[in-house]
All heavy atoms as a GROMACS GRO file, in nm:
protein
  544
    1MET      N    1   5.301  -1.674   2.765
    1MET     CA    2   5.417  -1.701   2.846
    1MET      C    3   5.467  -1.844   2.825
    1MET      O    4   5.586  -1.867   2.823
    1MET     CB    5   5.381  -1.676   2.993
    1MET     CG    6   5.496  -1.688   3.087
    1MET     SD    7   5.609  -1.554   3.057
    1MET     CE    8   5.716  -1.570   3.192
    2THR      N    9   5.375  -1.938   2.812
    2THR     CA   10   5.416  -2.077   2.794
    2THR      C   11   5.477  -2.100   2.656
    2THR      O   12   5.551  -2.195   2.639
    2THR     CB   13   5.296  -2.172   2.813
    2THR    OG1   14   5.195  -2.137   2.720
    2THR    CG2   15   5.242  -2.165   2.954
    3ARG      N   16   5.447  -2.014   2.560
    3ARG     CA   17   5.507  -2.027   2.427
    3ARG      C   18   5.650  -1.973   2.426
    3ARG      O   19   5.731  -2.014   2.343
    3ARG     CB   20   5.426  -1.952   2.324
    3ARG     CG   21   5.298  -2.019   2.288
    3ARG     CD   22   5.232  -1.945   2.177
    3ARG     NE   23   5.120  -2.020   2.126
    3ARG     CZ   24   5.051  -1.985   2.022
    3ARG    NH1   25   5.081  -1.873   1.958
    3ARG    NH2   26   4.951  -2.058   1.980
    4LEU      N   27   5.682  -1.882   2.512
    4LEU     CA   28   5.814  -1.822   2.513
    4LEU      C   29   5.919  -1.914   2.574
    4LEU      O   30   6.036  -1.907   2.536
    4LEU     CB   31   5.811  -1.690   2.590
    4LEU     CG   32   5.732  -1.578   2.523
    4LEU    CD1   33   5.732  -1.454   2.612
    4LEU    CD2   34   5.789  -1.545   2.388
    5ALA      N   35   5.883  -1.997   2.668
    5ALA     CA   36   5.979  -2.085   2.734
    5ALA      C   37   6.048  -2.180   2.636
    5ALA      O   38   6.172  -2.187   2.636
    5ALA     CB   39   5.912  -2.161   2.848
    6PRO      N   40   5.978  -2.253   2.551
    6PRO     CA   41   6.048  -2.341   2.455
    6PRO      C   42   6.134  -2.262   2.356
    6PRO      O   43   6.243  -2.306   2.319
    6PRO     CB   44   5.935  -2.414   2.382
    6PRO     CG   45   5.818  -2.403   2.470
    6PRO     CD   46   5.834  -2.276   2.546
    7LEU      N   47   6.086  -2.147   2.315
    7LEU     CA   48   6.163  -2.064   2.224
    7LEU      C   49   6.292  -2.016   2.290
    7LEU      O   50   6.400  -2.020   2.230
    7LEU     CB   51   6.079  -1.945   2.178
    7LEU     CG   52   6.144  -1.852   2.077
    7LEU    CD1   53   6.172  -1.927   1.947
    7LEU    CD2   54   6.057  -1.733   2.051
    8PHE      N   55   6.282  -1.975   2.414
    8PHE     CA   56   6.398  -1.928   2.488
    8PHE      C   57   6.498  -2.042   2.509
    8PHE      O   58   6.619  -2.023   2.492
    8PHE     CB   59   6.354  -1.870   2.623
    8PHE     CG   60   6.466  -1.823   2.708
    8PHE    CD1   61   6.538  -1.709   2.673
    8PHE    CD2   62   6.503  -1.892   2.823
    8PHE    CE1   63   6.643  -1.664   2.751
    8PHE    CE2   64   6.608  -1.847   2.901
    8PHE     CZ   65   6.678  -1.733   2.865
    9LEU      N   66   6.450  -2.159   2.545
    9LEU     CA   67   6.539  -2.274   2.565
    9LEU      C   68   6.606  -2.317   2.434
    9LEU      O   69   6.724  -2.354   2.434
    9LEU     CB   70   6.462  -2.389   2.628
    9LEU     CG   71   6.415  -2.366   2.771
    9LEU    CD1   72   6.328  -2.481   2.817
    9LEU    CD2   73   6.533  -2.346   2.864
   10THR      N   74   6.533  -2.310   2.325
   10THR     CA   75   6.592  -2.341   2.195
   10THR      C   76   6.700  -2.241   2.158
   10THR      O   77   6.806  -2.278   2.107
   10THR     CB   78   6.483  -2.343   2.086
   10THR    OG1   79   6.382  -2.436   2.124
   10THR    CG2   80   6.540  -2.381   1.952
   11LEU      N   81   6.676  -2.116   2.186
   11LEU     CA   82   6.775  -2.012   2.160
   11LEU      C   83   6.901  -2.034   2.244
   11LEU      O   84   7.013  -2.023   2.193
   11LEU     CB   85   6.716  -1.874   2.188
   11LEU     CG   86   6.808  -1.756   2.163
   11LEU    CD1   87   6.844  -1.747   2.016
   11LEU    CD2   88   6.743  -1.629   2.211
   12LEU      N   89   6.885  -2.068   2.369
   12LEU     CA   90   7.000  -2.097   2.455
   12LEU      C   91   7.078  -2.217   2.404
   12LEU      O   92   7.202  -2.217   2.406
   12LEU     CB   93   6.953  -2.122   2.598
   12LEU     CG   94   6.917  -2.001   2.681
   12LEU    CD1   95   6.867  -2.044   2.818
   12LEU    CD2   96   7.035  -1.908   2.695
   13TYR      N   97   7.009  -2.318   2.359
   13TYR     CA   98   7.074  -2.436   2.304
   13TYR      C   99   7.156  -2.401   2.180
   13TYR      O  100   7.270  -2.445   2.164
   13TYR     CB  101   6.969  -2.542   2.271
   13TYR     CG  102   7.027  -2.666   2.209
   13TYR    CD1  103   7.096  -2.758   2.286
   13TYR    CD2  104   7.014  -2.690   2.072
   13TYR    CE1  105   7.150  -2.872   2.228
   13TYR    CE2  106   7.068  -2.803   2.014
   13TYR     CZ  107   7.135  -2.894   2.093
   13TYR     OH  108   7.189  -3.006   2.036
   14LEU      N  109   7.100  -2.321   2.091
   14LEU     CA  110   7.171  -2.281   1.970
   14LEU      C  111   7.294  -2.197   2.001
   14LEU      O  112   7.399  -2.213   1.938
   14LEU     CB  113   7.076  -2.206   1.876
   14LEU     CG  114   6.968  -2.290   1.812
   14LEU    CD1  115   6.872  -2.202   1.732
   14LEU    CD2  116   7.028  -2.398   1.724
   15VAL      N  117   7.284  -2.110   2.098
   15VAL     CA  118   7.399  -2.028   2.138
   15VAL      C  119   7.510  -2.118   2.194
   15VAL      O  120   7.628  -2.100   2.164
   15VAL     CB  121   7.357  -1.921   2.241
   15VAL    CG1  122   7.477  -1.857   2.306
   15VAL    CG2  123   7.270  -1.817   2.173
   16ALA      N  124   7.471  -2.218   2.272
   16ALA     CA  125   7.570  -2.310   2.328
   16ALA      C  126   7.638  -2.393   2.219
   16ALA      O  127   7.755  -2.427   2.231
   16ALA     CB  128   7.504  -2.401   2.430
   17MET      N  129   7.566  -2.424   2.112
   17MET     CA  130   7.623  -2.503   2.005
   17MET      C  131   7.716  -2.420   1.916
   17MET      O  132   7.812  -2.473   1.859
   17MET     CB  133   7.511  -2.564   1.919
   17MET     CG  134   7.424  -2.662   1.994
   17MET     SD  135   7.513  -2.793   2.078
   17MET     CE  136   7.583  -2.882   1.943
   18VAL      N  137   7.690  -2.292   1.904
   18VAL     CA  138   7.771  -2.205   1.817
   18VAL      C  139   7.896  -2.155   1.890
   18VAL      O  140   7.996  -2.122   1.825
   18VAL     CB  141   7.685  -2.087   1.766
   18VAL    CG1  142   7.768  -1.984   1.695
   18VAL    CG2  143   7.577  -2.138   1.674
   19ARG      N  144   7.896  -2.153   2.019
   19ARG     CA  145   8.007  -2.096   2.096
   19ARG      C  146   8.143  -2.156   2.062
   19ARG      O  147   8.240  -2.083   2.046
   19ARG     CB  148   7.980  -2.108   2.245
   19ARG     CG  149   8.080  -2.032   2.328
   19ARG     CD  150   8.034  -2.019   2.471
   19ARG     NE  151   8.122  -1.934   2.546
   19ARG     CZ  152   8.217  -1.978   2.626
   19ARG    NH1  153   8.233  -2.108   2.643
   19ARG    NH2  154   8.296  -1.895   2.689
   20PRO      N  155   8.158  -2.288   2.047
   20PRO     CA  156   8.290  -2.342   2.010
   20PRO      C  157   8.338  -2.300   1.872
   20PRO      O  158   8.457  -2.298   1.845
   20PRO     CB  159   8.271  -2.493   2.017
   20PRO     CG  160   8.152  -2.514   2.101
   20PRO     CD  161   8.065  -2.394   2.081
   21VAL      N  162   8.247  -2.266   1.783
   21VAL     CA  163   8.282  -2.229   1.646
   21VAL      C  164   8.307  -2.079   1.634
   21VAL      O  165   8.360  -2.032   1.533
   21VAL     CB  166   8.168  -2.274   1.550
   21VAL    CG1  167   8.203  -2.246   1.406
   21VAL    CG2  168   8.139  -2.421   1.569
   22PHE      N  169   8.276  -2.003   1.736
   22PHE     CA  170   8.286  -1.858   1.729
   22PHE      C  171   8.425  -1.806   1.693
   22PHE      O  172   8.435  -1.715   1.612
   22PHE     CB  173   8.237  -1.795   1.860
   22PHE     CG  174   8.234  -1.646   1.855
   22PHE    CD1  175   8.142  -1.580   1.777
   22PHE    CD2  176   8.327  -1.571   1.926
   22PHE    CE1  177   8.140  -1.442   1.771
   22PHE    CE2  178   8.326  -1.435   1.920
   22PHE     CZ  179   8.233  -1.368   1.842
   23PRO      N  180   8.535  -1.859   1.750
   23PRO     CA  181   8.667  -1.806   1.709
   23PRO      C  182   8.694  -1.823   1.559
   23PRO      O  183   8.754  -1.736   1.497
   23PRO     CB  184   8.766  -1.887   1.791
   23PRO     CG  185   8.690  -1.933   1.908
   23PRO     CD  186   8.549  -1.954   1.860
   24ILE      N  187   8.647  -1.931   1.501
   24ILE     CA  188   8.668  -1.953   1.358
   24ILE      C  189   8.584  -1.855   1.276
   24ILE      O  190   8.633  -1.798   1.178
   24ILE     CB  191   8.636  -2.099   1.321
   24ILE    CG1  192   8.731  -2.192   1.397
   24ILE    CG2  193   8.645  -2.122   1.172
   24ILE    CD1  194   8.694  -2.336   1.392
   25LEU      N  195   8.460  -1.834   1.317
   25LEU     CA  196   8.375  -1.737   1.247
   25LEU      C  197   8.433  -1.596   1.257
   25LEU      O  198   8.434  -1.521   1.159
   25LEU     CB  199   8.234  -1.739   1.304
   25LEU     CG  200   8.152  -1.865   1.281
   25LEU    CD1  201   8.020  -1.857   1.357
   25LEU    CD2  202   8.130  -1.888   1.135
   26GLU      N  203   8.482  -1.561   1.376
   26GLU     CA  204   8.543  -1.429   1.395
   26GLU      C  205   8.667  -1.415   1.307
   26GLU      O  206   8.690  -1.309   1.249
   26GLU     CB  207   8.580  -1.411   1.542
   26GLU     CG  208   8.641  -1.278   1.572
   26GLU     CD  209   8.685  -1.265   1.717
   26GLU    OE1  210   8.687  -1.366   1.789
   26GLU    OE2  211   8.718  -1.153   1.756
   27PHE      N  212   8.745  -1.520   1.295
   27PHE     CA  213   8.865  -1.517   1.211
   27PHE      C  214   8.828  -1.497   1.065
   27PHE      O  215   8.891  -1.417   0.995
   27PHE     CB  216   8.945  -1.646   1.228
   27PHE     CG  217   9.064  -1.654   1.137
   27PHE    CD1  218   9.177  -1.580   1.162
   27PHE    CD2  219   9.062  -1.736   1.026
   27PHE    CE1  220   9.286  -1.586   1.078
   27PHE    CE2  221   9.169  -1.744   0.942
   27PHE     CZ  222   9.283  -1.669   0.967
   28VAL      N  223   8.728  -1.567   1.017
   28VAL     CA  224   8.689  -1.555   0.876
   28VAL      C  225   8.639  -1.415   0.846
   28VAL      O  226   8.674  -1.357   0.743
   28VAL     CB  227   8.580  -1.660   0.842
   28VAL    CG1  228   8.519  -1.635   0.706
   28VAL    CG2  229   8.639  -1.800   0.848
   29VAL      N  230   8.562  -1.357   0.936
   29VAL     CA  231   8.507  -1.224   0.915
   29VAL      C  232   8.617  -1.117   0.919
   29VAL      O  233   8.619  -1.025   0.838
   29VAL     CB  234   8.397  -1.193   1.019
   29VAL    CG1  235   8.355  -1.048   1.012
   29VAL    CG2  236   8.279  -1.285   0.997
   30ASN      N  237   8.711  -1.130   1.012
   30ASN     CA  238   8.813  -1.027   1.033
   30ASN      C  239   8.952  -1.071   0.990
   30ASN      O  240   9.052  -1.023   1.044
   30ASN     CB  241   8.817  -0.989   1.181
   30ASN     CG  242   8.687  -0.933   1.229
   30ASN    OD1  243   8.623  -0.857   1.158
   30ASN    ND2  244   8.647  -0.970   1.348
   31GLN      N  245   8.966  -1.159   0.894
   31GLN     CA  246   9.095  -1.216   0.858
   31GLN      C  247   9.196  -1.110   0.813
   31GLN      O  248   9.312  -1.115   0.850
   31GLN     CB  249   9.080  -1.322   0.751
   31GLN     CG  250   9.210  -1.394   0.724
   31GLN     CD  251   9.193  -1.511   0.630
   31GLN    OE1  252   9.087  -1.531   0.574
   31GLN    NE2  253   9.298  -1.588   0.615
   32ASP      N  254   9.154  -1.013   0.734
   32ASP     CA  255   9.247  -0.911   0.687
   32ASP      C  256   9.302  -0.828   0.803
   32ASP      O  257   9.423  -0.804   0.811
   32ASP     CB  258   9.178  -0.818   0.587
   32ASP     CG  259   9.140  -0.891   0.460
   32ASP    OD1  260   9.209  -0.989   0.425
   32ASP    OD2  261   9.042  -0.850   0.396
   33TYR      N  262   9.215  -0.788   0.894
   33TYR     CA  263   9.259  -0.709   1.010
   33TYR      C  264   9.351  -0.792   1.099
   33TYR      O  265   9.454  -0.743   1.144
   33TYR     CB  266   9.137  -0.662   1.090
   33TYR     CG  267   9.174  -0.590   1.217
   33TYR    CD1  268   9.219  -0.459   1.214
   33TYR    CD2  269   9.168  -0.654   1.340
   33TYR    CE1  270   9.255  -0.392   1.330
   33TYR    CE2  271   9.204  -0.589   1.457
   33TYR     CZ  272   9.247  -0.458   1.451
   33TYR     OH  273   9.284  -0.394   1.567
   34ILE      N  274   9.316  -0.916   1.124
   34ILE     CA  275   9.397  -1.002   1.209
   34ILE      C  276   9.534  -1.025   1.147
   34ILE      O  277   9.636  -1.018   1.216
   34ILE     CB  278   9.325  -1.136   1.235
   34ILE    CG1  279   9.204  -1.112   1.325
   34ILE    CG2  280   9.418  -1.238   1.298
   34ILE    CD1  281   9.112  -1.233   1.338
   35ALA      N  282   9.539  -1.051   1.017
   35ALA     CA  283   9.667  -1.075   0.950
   35ALA      C  284   9.756  -0.953   0.953
   35ALA      O  285   9.879  -0.965   0.965
   35ALA     CB  286   9.642  -1.119   0.806
   36GLU      N  287   9.696  -0.835   0.947
   36GLU     CA  288   9.778  -0.713   0.941
   36GLU      C  289   9.820  -0.664   1.079
   36GLU      O  290   9.934  -0.621   1.097
   36GLU     CB  291   9.700  -0.604   0.870
   36GLU     CG  292   9.784  -0.481   0.842
   36GLU     CD  293   9.710  -0.380   0.756
   36GLU    OE1  294   9.612  -0.415   0.690
   36GLU    OE2  295   9.755  -0.264   0.756
   37PHE      N  296   9.731  -0.670   1.178
   37PHE     CA  297   9.760  -0.606   1.306
   37PHE      C  298   9.780  -0.702   1.423
   37PHE      O  299   9.856  -0.672   1.514
   37PHE     CB  300   9.647  -0.508   1.343
   37PHE     CG  301   9.635  -0.393   1.248
   37PHE    CD1  302   9.531  -0.388   1.157
   37PHE    CD2  303   9.730  -0.292   1.247
   37PHE    CE1  304   9.521  -0.283   1.068
   37PHE    CE2  305   9.720  -0.186   1.159
   37PHE     CZ  306   9.615  -0.182   1.068
   38LEU      N  307   9.714  -0.815   1.425
   38LEU     CA  308   9.719  -0.903   1.541
   38LEU      C  309   9.807  -1.026   1.522
   38LEU      O  310   9.830  -1.100   1.617
   38LEU     CB  311   9.576  -0.949   1.577
   38LEU     CG  312   9.478  -0.836   1.610
   38LEU    CD1  313   9.340  -0.895   1.635
   38LEU    CD2  314   9.525  -0.755   1.727
   39CYS      N  315   9.854  -1.049   1.402
   39CYS     CA  316   9.936  -1.166   1.374
   39CYS      C  317  10.065  -1.163   1.455
   39CYS      O  318  10.132  -1.060   1.464
   39CYS     CB  319   9.968  -1.173   1.225
   39CYS     SG  320  10.057  -1.323   1.179
   40ILE      N  321  10.098  -1.276   1.513
   40ILE     CA  322  10.218  -1.286   1.596
   40ILE      C  323  10.344  -1.291   1.509
   40ILE      O  324  10.449  -1.243   1.549
   40ILE     CB  325  10.209  -1.414   1.684
   40ILE    CG1  326  10.087  -1.404   1.774
   40ILE    CG2  327  10.334  -1.434   1.766
   40ILE    CD1  328  10.050  -1.534   1.840
   41ASN      N  329  10.334  -1.348   1.391
   41ASN     CA  330  10.449  -1.370   1.304
   41ASN      C  331  10.466  -1.264   1.196
   41ASN      O  332  10.509  -1.296   1.086
   41ASN     CB  333  10.439  -1.508   1.240
   41ASN     CG  334  10.443  -1.619   1.341
   41ASN    OD1  335  10.519  -1.613   1.436
   41ASN    ND2  336  10.360  -1.720   1.322
   42THR      N  337  10.435  -1.139   1.224
   42THR     CA  338  10.450  -1.035   1.121
   42THR      C  339  10.596  -1.012   1.085
   42THR      O  340  10.626  -0.969   0.974
   42THR     CB  341  10.389  -0.902   1.168
   42THR    OG1  342  10.444  -0.867   1.295
   42THR    CG2  343  10.239  -0.912   1.177
   43ASP      N  344  10.687  -1.044   1.176
   43ASP     CA  345  10.830  -1.026   1.147
   43ASP      C  346  10.888  -1.145   1.070
   43ASP      O  347  11.003  -1.143   1.032
   43ASP     CB  348  10.908  -1.005   1.276
   43ASP     CG  349  10.889  -1.117   1.377
   43ASP    OD1  350  10.785  -1.187   1.369
   43ASP    OD2  351  10.976  -1.135   1.463
   44LYS      N  352  10.807  -1.249   1.045
   44LYS     CA  353  10.850  -1.367   0.970
   44LYS      C  354  10.755  -1.390   0.851
   44LYS      O  355  10.674  -1.481   0.852
   44LYS     CB  356  10.849  -1.490   1.060
   44LYS     CG  357  10.937  -1.478   1.182
   44LYS     CD  358  10.918  -1.600   1.270
   44LYS     CE  359  10.990  -1.579   1.401
   44LYS     NZ  360  10.961  -1.688   1.495
   45PRO      N  361  10.765  -1.308   0.747
   45PRO     CA  362  10.670  -1.321   0.635
   45PRO      C  363  10.686  -1.452   0.558
   45PRO      O  364  10.594  -1.494   0.487
   45PRO     CB  365  10.702  -1.202   0.546
   45PRO     CG  366  10.837  -1.157   0.586
   45PRO     CD  367  10.858  -1.199   0.729
   46GLU      N  368  10.798  -1.521   0.572
   46GLU     CA  369  10.818  -1.647   0.500
   46GLU      C  370  10.725  -1.758   0.551
   46GLU      O  371  10.702  -1.857   0.482
   46GLU     CB  372  10.964  -1.693   0.507
   46GLU     CG  373  11.013  -1.730   0.646
   46GLU     CD  374  11.065  -1.612   0.728
   46GLU    OE1  375  11.062  -1.498   0.681
   46GLU    OE2  376  11.110  -1.637   0.840
   47LEU      N  377  10.670  -1.741   0.670
   47LEU     CA  378  10.576  -1.841   0.723
   47LEU      C  379  10.440  -1.834   0.657
   47LEU      O  380  10.368  -1.933   0.652
   47LEU     CB  381  10.560  -1.824   0.875
   47LEU     CG  382  10.683  -1.852   0.960
   47LEU    CD1  383  10.651  -1.824   1.106
   47LEU    CD2  384  10.728  -1.995   0.943
   48GLU      N  385  10.403  -1.717   0.607
   48GLU     CA  386  10.276  -1.694   0.539
   48GLU      C  387  10.157  -1.748   0.618
   48GLU      O  388  10.070  -1.818   0.566
   48GLU     CB  389  10.277  -1.757   0.399
   48GLU     CG  390  10.380  -1.698   0.307
   48GLU     CD  391  10.380  -1.762   0.171
   48GLU    OE1  392  10.292  -1.845   0.141
   48GLU    OE2  393  10.470  -1.731   0.093
   49CYS      N  394  10.152  -1.717   0.746
   49CYS     CA  395  10.042  -1.768   0.829
   49CYS      C  396   9.915  -1.686   0.812
   49CYS      O  397   9.806  -1.737   0.836
   49CYS     CB  398  10.083  -1.775   0.975
   49CYS     SG  399  10.087  -1.617   1.060
   50ASN      N  400   9.926  -1.561   0.772
   50ASN     CA  401   9.810  -1.474   0.746
   50ASN      C  402   9.711  -1.472   0.862
   50ASN      O  403   9.590  -1.473   0.842
   50ASN     CB  404   9.739  -1.514   0.617
   50ASN     CG  405   9.826  -1.494   0.497
   50ASN    OD1  406   9.904  -1.399   0.491
   50ASN    ND2  407   9.817  -1.582   0.400
   51GLY      N  408   9.761  -1.474   0.983
   51GLY     CA  409   9.676  -1.464   1.100
   51GLY      C  410   9.634  -1.597   1.159
   51GLY      O  411   9.564  -1.601   1.259
   52LYS      N  412   9.673  -1.708   1.099
   52LYS     CA  413   9.635  -1.839   1.153
   52LYS      C  414   9.700  -1.863   1.288
   52LYS      O  415   9.645  -1.937   1.370
   52LYS     CB  416   9.673  -1.948   1.055
   52LYS     CG  417   9.590  -1.944   0.929
   52LYS     CD  418   9.631  -2.049   0.831
   52LYS     CE  419   9.558  -2.027   0.700
   52LYS     NZ  420   9.637  -2.068   0.588
   53CYS      N  421   9.813  -1.799   1.313
   53CYS     CA  422   9.877  -1.810   1.445
   53CYS      C  423   9.786  -1.750   1.552
   53CYS      O  424   9.771  -1.807   1.661
   53CYS     CB  425  10.012  -1.740   1.444
   53CYS     SG  426  10.007  -1.568   1.386
   54TYR      N  427   9.722  -1.640   1.520
   54TYR     CA  428   9.628  -1.577   1.613
   54TYR      C  429   9.506  -1.665   1.634
   54TYR      O  430   9.458  -1.679   1.746
   54TYR     CB  431   9.586  -1.440   1.559
   54TYR     CG  432   9.490  -1.366   1.647
   54TYR    CD1  433   9.533  -1.302   1.762
   54TYR    CD2  434   9.354  -1.363   1.618
   54TYR    CE1  435   9.445  -1.234   1.845
   54TYR    CE2  436   9.266  -1.296   1.698
   54TYR     CZ  437   9.311  -1.232   1.812
   54TYR     OH  438   9.222  -1.166   1.894
   55LEU      N  439   9.458  -1.729   1.528
   55LEU     CA  440   9.344  -1.819   1.538
   55LEU      C  441   9.376  -1.936   1.630
   55LEU      O  442   9.296  -1.972   1.717
   55LEU     CB  443   9.304  -1.871   1.400
   55LEU     CG  444   9.193  -1.976   1.396
   55LEU    CD1  445   9.064  -1.920   1.450
   55LEU    CD2  446   9.176  -2.027   1.255
   56MET      N  447   9.493  -1.996   1.614
   56MET     CA  448   9.533  -2.107   1.700
   56MET      C  449   9.544  -2.063   1.846
   56MET      O  450   9.508  -2.137   1.937
   56MET     CB  451   9.666  -2.167   1.653
   56MET     CG  452   9.656  -2.235   1.521
   56MET     SD  453   9.533  -2.366   1.523
   56MET     CE  454   9.471  -2.355   1.359
   57GLN      N  455   9.592  -1.943   1.866
   57GLN     CA  456   9.603  -1.889   2.002
   57GLN      C  457   9.463  -1.872   2.064
   57GLN      O  458   9.443  -1.906   2.181
   57GLN     CB  459   9.676  -1.755   1.998
   57GLN     CG  460   9.702  -1.695   2.133
   57GLN     CD  461   9.772  -1.561   2.120
   57GLN    OE1  462   9.754  -1.489   2.021
   57GLN    NE2  463   9.852  -1.528   2.218
   58MET      N  464   9.367  -1.825   1.987
   58MET     CA  465   9.231  -1.807   2.037
   58MET      C  466   9.164  -1.942   2.066
   58MET      O  467   9.093  -1.958   2.165
   58MET     CB  468   9.147  -1.728   1.937
   58MET     CG  469   9.193  -1.586   1.918
   58MET     SD  470   9.196  -1.490   2.069
   58MET     CE  471   9.024  -1.486   2.108
   59ILE      N  472   9.189  -2.042   1.983
   59ILE     CA  473   9.131  -2.175   2.005
   59ILE      C  474   9.190  -2.237   2.131
   59ILE      O  475   9.118  -2.297   2.212
   59ILE     CB  476   9.152  -2.265   1.882
   59ILE    CG1  477   9.066  -2.214   1.766
   59ILE    CG2  478   9.119  -2.410   1.913
   59ILE    CD1  479   9.092  -2.284   1.635
   60LYS      N  480   9.322  -2.223   2.151
   60LYS     CA  481   9.384  -2.277   2.273
   60LYS      C  482   9.332  -2.207   2.397
   60LYS      O  483   9.309  -2.269   2.500
   60LYS     CB  484   9.536  -2.262   2.265
   60LYS     CG  485   9.600  -2.360   2.171
   60LYS     CD  486   9.750  -2.341   2.168
   60LYS     CE  487   9.813  -2.432   2.065
   60LYS     NZ  488   9.958  -2.411   2.056
   61ALA      N  489   9.310  -2.076   2.387
   61ALA     CA  490   9.255  -2.002   2.502
   61ALA      C  491   9.114  -2.050   2.533
   61ALA      O  492   9.079  -2.064   2.652
   61ALA     CB  493   9.255  -1.853   2.472
   62GLN      N  494   9.035  -2.077   2.433
   62GLN     CA  495   8.899  -2.125   2.456
   62GLN      C  496   8.901  -2.266   2.516
   62GLN      O  497   8.822  -2.297   2.604
   62GLN     CB  498   8.819  -2.124   2.327
   62GLN     CG  499   8.673  -2.159   2.349
   62GLN     CD  500   8.594  -2.155   2.222
   62GLN    OE1  501   8.646  -2.179   2.114
   62GLN    NE2  502   8.467  -2.125   2.232
   63GLU      N  503   8.993  -2.350   2.470
   63GLU     CA  504   9.002  -2.486   2.527
   63GLU      C  505   9.047  -2.483   2.672
   63GLU      O  506   8.994  -2.558   2.755
   63GLU     CB  507   9.099  -2.570   2.444
   63GLU     CG  508   9.044  -2.611   2.310
   63GLU     CD  509   9.145  -2.686   2.226
   63GLU    OE1  510   9.261  -2.704   2.272
   63GLU    OE2  511   9.109  -2.726   2.115
   64SER      N  512   9.140  -2.396   2.704
   64SER     CA  513   9.185  -2.386   2.843
   64SER      C  514   9.076  -2.326   2.932
   64SER      O  515   9.063  -2.361   3.049
   64SER     CB  516   9.313  -2.305   2.854
   64SER     OG  517   9.289  -2.171   2.818
   65GLU      N  518   8.994  -2.239   2.874
   65GLU     CA  519   8.881  -2.182   2.947
   65GLU      C  520   8.777  -2.289   2.976
   65GLU      O  521   8.714  -2.288   3.082
   65GLU     CB  522   8.818  -2.070   2.864
   65GLU     CG  523   8.703  -2.000   2.931
   65GLU     CD  524   8.645  -1.893   2.841
   65GLU    OE1  525   8.718  -1.798   2.808
   65GLU    OE2  526   8.529  -1.909   2.802
   66LYS      N  527   8.761  -2.382   2.884
   66LYS     CA  528   8.663  -2.489   2.900
   66LYS      C  529   8.702  -2.581   3.016
   66LYS      O  530   8.618  -2.631   3.087
   66LYS     CB  531   8.655  -2.570   2.770
   66LYS     CG  532   8.532  -2.659   2.762
   66LYS     CD  533   8.532  -2.745   2.638
   66LYS     CE  534   8.523  -2.667   2.511
   66LYS     NZ  535   8.509  -2.752   2.392
   67GLN      N  536   8.831  -2.603   3.035
   67GLN     CA  537   8.879  -2.690   3.142
   67GLN      C  538   8.875  -2.614   3.271
   67GLN      O  539   8.850  -2.650   3.374
   67GLN     CB  540   9.019  -2.738   3.116
   67GLN     CG  541   9.027  -2.826   2.993
   67GLN     CD  542   9.170  -2.860   2.959
   67GLN    OE1  543   9.263  -2.812   3.020
   67GLN    NE2  544   9.189  -2.942   2.858
   0.00000   0.00000   0.00000
């Protein structure tokens, strides 16, 4: 039992450190799907954002959640 406590606390620490990077990781993994279906600027192909508009929206939502 005493060996599990440090392991559990280390795991919690790592999860807390990865949480701010999660929207970027999710974007990299699902970029094709986001660019095709979730992109806000699909009607403006000249912008060539490829889903980056959605990524910025997710980052702003996470920052506002933090406050």
